[in-house]
C-alpha positions in Angstrom: -42.1 49.3 9.2 -44.0 47.2 6.6 -41.9 44.8 4.6 -42.5 44.4 0.9 -44.6 41.4 0.1 -41.9 39.7 -1.9 -39.6 39.9 1.2 -42.3 38.1 3.2 -42.5 35.5 0.5 -38.7 35.1 0.7 -39.0 34.7 4.5 -41.3 31.7 3.8 -38.7 30.2 1.5 -36.0 30.9 4.1 -37.8 28.8 6.7 -38.4 26.1 4.1 -34.7 25.9 3.4 -33.9 25.7 7.1 -36.2 22.7 7.5 -34.8 21.0 4.4 -31.4 20.9 5.9 -32.5 20.1 9.4 -34.1 17.0 8.0 -31.3 16.2 5.5 -28.4 16.5 7.9 -30.1 14.8 10.8 -29.2 11.2 9.7 -25.5 11.9 9.4 -25.4 13.4 13.0 -26.8 10.2 14.5 -25.1 7.8 12.0 -22.9 6.2 14.7 -26.0 5.3 16.8 -28.0 4.0 13.9 -25.1 1.9 12.5 -24.6 0.4 16.0 -28.3 -0.3 16.6 -29.0 -1.7 13.2 -25.6 -3.4 12.7 -24.6 -1.5 9.5 -21.0 -1.3 8.3 -19.4 1.8 6.9 -19.5 0.7 3.2 -23.2 -0.4 3.6 -24.0 2.9 5.3 -23.0 4.6 1.9 -26.0 2.8 0.3 -28.3 4.4 2.9 -27.0 7.8 2.0 -27.2 7.1 -1.8 -30.8 5.8 -1.6 -31.9 9.3 -0.7 -29.7 10.9 -3.3 -30.8 8.6 -6.1 -34.5 9.2 -5.6 -33.9 12.9 -5.1 -32.2 12.9 -8.5 -34.8 10.9 -10.3 -37.7 13.0 -9.1 -36.0 16.4 -9.2 -36.8 17.3 -12.9 -40.4 15.9 -12.9 -41.2 17.9 -9.8 -39.6 21.1 -11.3 -41.7 20.6 -14.4 -44.9 20.2 -12.3 -44.1 23.4 -10.5 -43.8 25.3 -13.8 -47.2 23.8 -14.9 -49.2 23.7 -11.6 -47.5 26.4 -9.6 -45.2 26.3 -6.6 -47.9 26.8 -4.0 -49.5 23.4 -4.7 -46.2 21.5 -5.4 -44.3 22.8 -2.4 -47.1 21.9 -0.1 -47.1 18.3 -1.4 -43.3 18.2 -1.3 -43.0 19.3 2.3 -45.8 17.1 3.6 -44.4 14.0 1.8 -40.8 14.4 3.1 -42.0 15.3 6.6 -43.9 12.0 6.8 -40.8 10.0 5.8 -38.6 12.0 8.0 -40.7 10.9 10.9 -40.8 7.3 9.6 -37.0 7.2 9.5 -37.3 6.9 13.3 -39.2 3.6 12.9 -36.4 1.8 10.9 -35.6 -1.7 12.2 -33.1 -3.0 9.6 -30.7 -1.8 6.9 -33.2 -2.6 4.1 -36.0 -0.9 5.9 -33.9 2.2 6.3 -32.9 2.2 2.7 -36.6 2.0 1.6 -37.6 4.9 3.9 -34.7 7.1 2.8 -35.5 6.4 -0.9 -39.1 7.5 -0.4 -37.9 10.5 1.7 -35.7 11.6 -1.2 -38.6 11.3 -3.7 -40.6 13.6 -1.5 -38.0 16.2 -1.0 -37.1 16.4 -4.7 -38.3 19.6 -6.2 -38.1 21.8 -3.2 -35.3 24.1 -4.6 -36.5 24.1 -8.2 -39.9 25.2 -7.0 -38.3 27.8 -4.8 -36.5 29.1 -8.0 -39.9 29.3 -9.7 -41.1 31.5 -6.8 -38.0 33.7 -7.3 -38.6 34.0 -11.0 -42.2 35.1 -10.5 -41.8 37.3 -7.5 -38.4 39.0 -7.9 -37.0 41.6 -10.4 -34.0 40.4 -12.4 -31.5 42.5 -10.4 -32.6 40.8 -7.2 -32.3 37.1 -8.3 -28.9 36.4 -6.9 -29.7 38.0 -3.6 -32.9 36.1 -3.2 -31.1 32.8 -4.0 -28.5 33.8 -1.4 -31.1 34.1 1.3 -32.6 30.7 0.4 -29.4 28.8 0.4 -27.9 30.5 3.4 -31.0 29.4 5.2 -30.2 25.8 4.3 -26.8 26.3 5.8 -28.3 27.8 8.9 -30.4 24.6 9.2 -27.0 22.7 9.1 -25.8 24.9 12.0 -28.9 24.3 14.0 -29.1 20.6 13.3 -26.3 19.5 15.7 -27.8 21.6 18.5 -31.3 20.1 18.0 -30.6 16.6 16.8 -27.7 15.6 19.0 -29.4 17.1 22.1 -32.7 15.3 21.5 -30.9 12.0 20.5 -28.7 12.1 23.6 -31.7 12.4 26.0 -34.5 10.6 24.1 -32.7 8.5 21.5 -32.0 8.9 17.8 -35.5 7.9 16.7 -37.2 10.8 18.5 -35.1 13.4 16.7 -36.7 12.3 13.4 -40.2 12.5 14.8 -39.6 16.1 16.1 -38.2 17.3 12.7 -41.1 15.7 10.8 -43.6 17.8 12.8 -41.8 21.1 11.8 -42.4 20.4 8.1 -46.1 19.8 8.6 -46.5 23.2 10.3 -44.7 25.0 7.4 -46.8 23.2 4.7 -50.1 24.2 6.4 -49.1 27.9 6.7 -47.7 28.0 3.1 -50.9 26.5 1.6 -53.2 28.9 3.4 -51.1 32.1 2.8 -49.0 32.0 -0.4 -50.2 32.7 -4.0 -48.4 31.7 -7.1 -48.4 35.1 -8.7 -47.9 38.6 -7.2 -51.2 40.0 -8.6 -53.1 37.1 -6.8 -51.6 38.0 -3.4 -53.9 39.8 -1.0 -52.3 42.9 0.5 -49.6 43.6 -2.1 -49.2 47.3 -2.9 -49.8 48.6 -6.5 -46.3 50.1 -6.4 -44.6 46.8 -5.6 -46.7 44.9 -8.1 -45.7 47.3 -10.9 -42.0 47.1 -9.8 -42.1 43.3 -9.9 -44.0 42.9 -13.2 -41.9 45.5 -15.0 -38.5 44.0 -14.1 -38.9 40.3 -13.6 -37.8 37.6 -16.1 -41.0 35.5 -15.7 -43.8 36.0 -18.3 -47.0 34.0 -18.7 -46.4 31.1 -21.0 -47.6 27.8 -22.4 -47.0 24.7 -20.5 -45.2 23.0 -23.4 -41.5 22.2 -22.6 -39.3 22.1 -25.7 -37.1 19.2 -24.6 -35.1 19.2 -27.8 -33.8 22.7 -27.1 -33.0 21.7 -23.6 -31.0 18.7 -24.6 -29.2 20.5 -27.4 -28.1 23.4 -25.3 -24.3 23.4 -24.8 -24.8 25.9 -22.0 -27.3 23.6 -20.2 -24.9 20.7 -20.4 -22.0 22.7 -19.0 -24.3 23.9 -16.1 -25.4 20.3 -15.4 -21.9 18.9 -15.4 -20.7 21.7 -13.2 -23.3 21.0 -10.6 -22.7 17.2 -10.9 -19.1 17.7 -9.9 -20.1 20.3 -7.3 -22.3 17.7 -5.6 -19.4 15.3 -5.1 -18.1 17.9 -2.6 -21.5 19.1 -1.3 -22.7 15.6 -0.3 -19.6 14.9 1.7 -20.6 17.7 4.0 -24.2 16.7 4.2 -23.8 12.9 4.4 -20.3 12.0 5.5 -18.7 14.8 7.5 -19.9 13.7 10.9 -18.8 10.2 10.3 -15.4 11.4 9.0 -14.9 13.5 12.1 -16.0 10.7 14.4 -14.4 7.6 12.8 -11.7 9.1 10.6 -10.4 11.9 12.9 -11.6 10.5 16.3 -13.2 13.8 17.5 -15.1 13.8 20.8 -18.8 14.5 20.6 -18.4 18.2 21.6 -15.6 18.8 19.1 -17.5 17.0 16.5 -20.6 19.1 17.1 -18.5 22.3 16.7 -16.8 21.2 13.5 -20.1 20.0 12.0 -21.6 23.4 12.7 -18.6 25.5 11.5 -18.7 24.4 7.9 -22.4 25.2 7.6 -21.9 28.6 9.3 -19.2 29.4 6.8 -21.4 28.0 4.0 -24.1 30.5 5.0 -21.6 33.3 4.8 -20.5 32.0 1.4 -24.1 31.9 0.1 -24.8 35.4 1.2 -21.5 36.7 -0.2 -21.7 34.8 -3.5 -25.3 35.7 -4.2 -25.0 39.4 -3.5 -21.5 39.8 -5.0 -22.8 38.2 -8.2 -25.7 40.6 -8.5 -23.4 43.6 -7.8 -20.7 42.4 -10.2 -23.4 41.7 -12.9 -24.7 45.2 -12.6 -21.2 46.7 -12.8 -19.4 44.4 -15.3 -22.2 42.5 -17.0 -24.1 39.3 -16.3 -21.5 36.9 -17.8 -18.6 38.2 -15.8 -20.7 38.6 -12.6 -21.9 35.0 -12.5 -18.7 33.4 -13.9 -16.1 35.0 -11.6 -17.9 34.0 -8.4 -18.2 30.4 -9.7 -14.5 30.2 -10.7 -13.2 31.7 -7.5 -15.5 29.7 -5.2 -14.9 26.3 -6.8 -11.2 26.9 -7.3 -10.5 27.9 -3.7 -12.7 25.0 -2.4 -10.7 22.5 -4.4 -7.4 23.8 -2.9 -8.4 23.8 0.7 -10.1 20.3 0.5 -6.8 19.0 -0.9 -4.9 20.6 2.0 -7.3 19.0 4.5 -6.6 15.6 3.0 -2.9 16.1 3.3 -3.0 17.5 6.8 -1.9 15.3 9.7 -3.3 17.5 12.4 -7.0 16.8 13.0 -8.0 20.3 13.9 -6.1 21.8 11.0 -7.9 19.4 8.6 -11.3 20.3 10.1 -10.6 24.0 9.7 -9.6 23.5 6.0 -12.7 21.5 5.4 -14.8 24.2 6.9 -13.2 26.8 4.6 -13.8 24.4 1.8 -17.6 24.5 2.3 -17.5 28.3 2.7 -15.7 28.8 -0.6 -17.8 26.1 -2.3 -21.0 27.8 -1.3 -20.1 31.0 -2.9 -21.2 29.2 -6.0 -24.5 27.7 -4.8 -26.9 30.7 -5.1 -25.2 31.7 -8.3 -25.8 28.3 -9.9 -29.6 28.7 -9.2 -29.5 32.3 -10.3 -28.1 31.2 -13.6 -31.0 28.7 -13.9 -33.4 31.7 -13.7 -31.1 33.7 -16.1 -31.2 31.1 -18.8 -34.5 29.4 -18.0 -36.8 32.4 -17.7 -40.4 31.3 -17.4 -39.2 27.7 -17.3 -36.7 28.1 -14.6 -38.3 25.2 -12.6 -37.5 22.9 -15.5 -33.9 24.2 -15.9 -33.1 24.1 -12.2 -34.7 20.7 -11.9 -32.5 19.4 -14.7 -29.4 20.9 -13.2 -30.1 19.6 -9.8 -31.2 16.1 -11.0 -27.9 15.7 -12.9 -26.0 17.2 -9.9 -27.6 14.8 -7.5 -26.2 11.9 -9.4 -22.8 13.1 -8.2 -24.2 12.8 -4.7 -25.4 9.2 -5.4 -21.9 8.2 -6.5 -20.1 10.0 -3.7 -22.5 8.4 -1.1 -21.4 4.9 -2.2 -17.9 5.5 -3.4 -16.7 7.2 -0.2 -17.4 4.1 2.0 -15.8 1.7 -0.4 -12.6 3.9 -0.8 -12.3 3.9 3.0 -12.6 0.1 3.1 -10.1 -0.5 0.2 -7.5 1.8 1.8 -7.7 0.1 5.2 -9.8 2.7 6.9 -8.2 5.8 5.5 -10.9 8.5 5.6 -8.7 11.1 3.9 -8.3 9.1 0.7 -11.7 10.1 -0.7 -10.9 13.8 -0.2 -8.4 13.7 -3.0 -11.1 12.6 -5.4 -13.5 15.3 -4.1 -10.8 18.0 -4.6 -10.4 16.8 -8.2 -14.1 17.0 -8.8 -14.3 20.5 -7.4 -11.5 21.6 -9.6 -13.4 20.3 -12.6 -16.4 22.3 -11.6 -14.2 25.4 -11.5 -13.1 24.9 -15.1 -16.7 24.4 -16.3 -17.6 27.9 -15.1 -15.4 29.1 -18.0 -18.0 27.6 -20.4 -21.2 28.6 -18.6 -22.8 31.7 -20.2 -25.8 33.2 -18.3 -26.7 35.4 -21.2 -27.6 32.5 -23.5 -31.1 31.4 -23.0 -32.0 27.7 -23.2 -35.4 28.2 -24.7 -35.8 30.6 -27.7 
């Protein structure tokens, strides 16, 4: 059976997303060893996490714009090679400041990966398949989070934490070489694509050839765009807890053994993958049946609302395993919204979806910057209470839920 070319392109993005989260989650899984070796306190560790999030935020929009102008083939190759080098260099860190510098440069390199993946989706997929394509991409990231403890903790236990970063850096280089040689920016440039598939894509997709001019005034004046950016900002307060702080929370806050910690680091990402698949495909189905506005909004409202509730229950729970299960459900519900958020970027951004998704993710990552630092200081100010920051996270997720009442995927940003 011969798969359509756009599905093979999606497979390439799937593996890209797996590698993104392998590299991103790696540092949290070996945080205890790094903190001990480099003599880093909990609150100072927050600055290490936020160094990545800050540079990721700063370079997200520019890299999305470059993707719209130069094409995702060239930009994704550069992005993956850059971050792979600095993933490997993380294993050379000898001090707190050295580690911060490397992680800042790592974040600058990884910025733009998902906006450029959205550009590929806008160019290669019909409008009715946008949510499903985003579901595969983001579920793949969660799969990377599931695989990370198996790979990273195993390698670190036998060869040390530094070696795990060198291994993961090599995976990214392989992906970049294959992508550069094989992929083409537009379907009609791709060798081997069938005339029937090409006609299907070009007749139904949202992307059209366009000038490279970005009407920034329209972007900044769009109420819809600001609602989307603020929603994702609040979303990232919750998301970065799972990426950056979960392993430390389980180890130092709930005193889990390494085996139990491995299981409860994997479970949230597994449920997150299910959430991504469910949210993306459900949104497309609901959009076809009840209209685009309802189909996108209802998934966002339900996902963020339920996530807020179960994170609050985790904070209030005295039983460690009950709390870990609630947190796992929190990520699953939260990730119902993730592919829908990027599908909305394609809905309202059209042929400038890289710019729109870059702006959303840039503003969103600022939430990760704040959470990265604030989490450690709240723990310190409350005498080592790792549950205290969860109340703030639950509040942010509820705010994101309310903002979905404002977001309208039928209103274009650029006229």
